[in-house]
N, C-alpha and C positions, 0 to 999 in steps of 0.2 A: 359618478358611478356609485353603485350601492356597495355597502359593506358586504363582507363574506357572510356575516350573520344573518343579514336580511335576505340574502339569496338562499341560504339554507332553510330559513324559516317559511320561504315561499312554498306553497303546496305542490307546485309543479316540479320543484327540485328537491322535496324532502326525502325521497328514496336515495338520493346521492349520499347523504350523510350516514345512512344505515347499511348501504351496500358495500361489502368487503372488497369489491372490485376497485373502488375508488379510494380505498385507504391507502395511506403512505406506507411504503415498505419499511419495516424496521431496520435499523442500522446493521444488526448482526446478520440479517439475511441478504443484504445488498451485495456484500462481497462474496466471491467464490472461494471456498476453503481449498488449499492446496497442502500436500503434505511435504515432508522434508526433502523429498527427492527434487523438488522444483524450487527450492528456496534460493538456489543460486542465481535465479533470474533477477532477483532484487539487487544484486551487487555485481553481477558478471558484466564485463564490457561488451560481450557479444549481443546482449539484450538491450544495450543502451543506444538509442538514436537521439540525435540532437536536432531539433526542429528550429528552422530560422523563420519560416513563414507558415501560417495556417492554410486551411483549404481554400480560403478566399484571397490569399496573397498578402495579408496583413502580417507585419513582422511580430514574431513572438520569440520568447526566450524560455523554453522548457524542454525537458527530455522525456523520453518514453517511459523512463523509470517511474516518474510521477504518475503516469497513467496506470502502471502495473500496481503500484501501491493503492491507488484509488479503487481498483476493481477486484484485487486479489488480496487474500490474508492467509497467513499460515494457520493451520488448525491448531487448537488450544494445546493439545499434547505436544505438537512440534514447536510451537512458539516457545514453550518452556525449554525444550532441548536447544533451540537456537540461542537463547540467552546464555545457557551454560556453555555451549560451544564457543560463543564469542569470547567469553571469559578465558577458556582454555587456549584459544588462539593468541590472545594478548599475552598470556603467561609464557607461551612457547616463543613468541617474538622477543620478549625480554631475555629469555635464556639464550637465544641465538646472539643477541647483541652483546651479551656478557661474554660469550664464548669467543666472538670475533675480536673483542677488546683484549682478551687474554692471548690469542694467537698473534695479534699484531705486536704486543709487548714482547712476546718471546723472540720474534725475528729481528 
């Protein structure tokens, strides 16, 4: 087969290289931007499905969460918030663990 460069240099297909309809979509535009209201779908168990076979019956081992991350992205303003929220959640969990440890020692 001919290489890609030879095909594009052919006069019959030269318009393909210049036509924006055939350009590859930029990575930033591929994913749909969602705001913070819907960020729970990335980690909530209600949105997680475990697939054992694909549509042709072949065995697979992936979940729907991987598809969500492939097609959706948090908007930039919300992704900064989600990073700070996750830090706050870990701090709260640590405080709860310390409080439980103190309560068990008192009883």
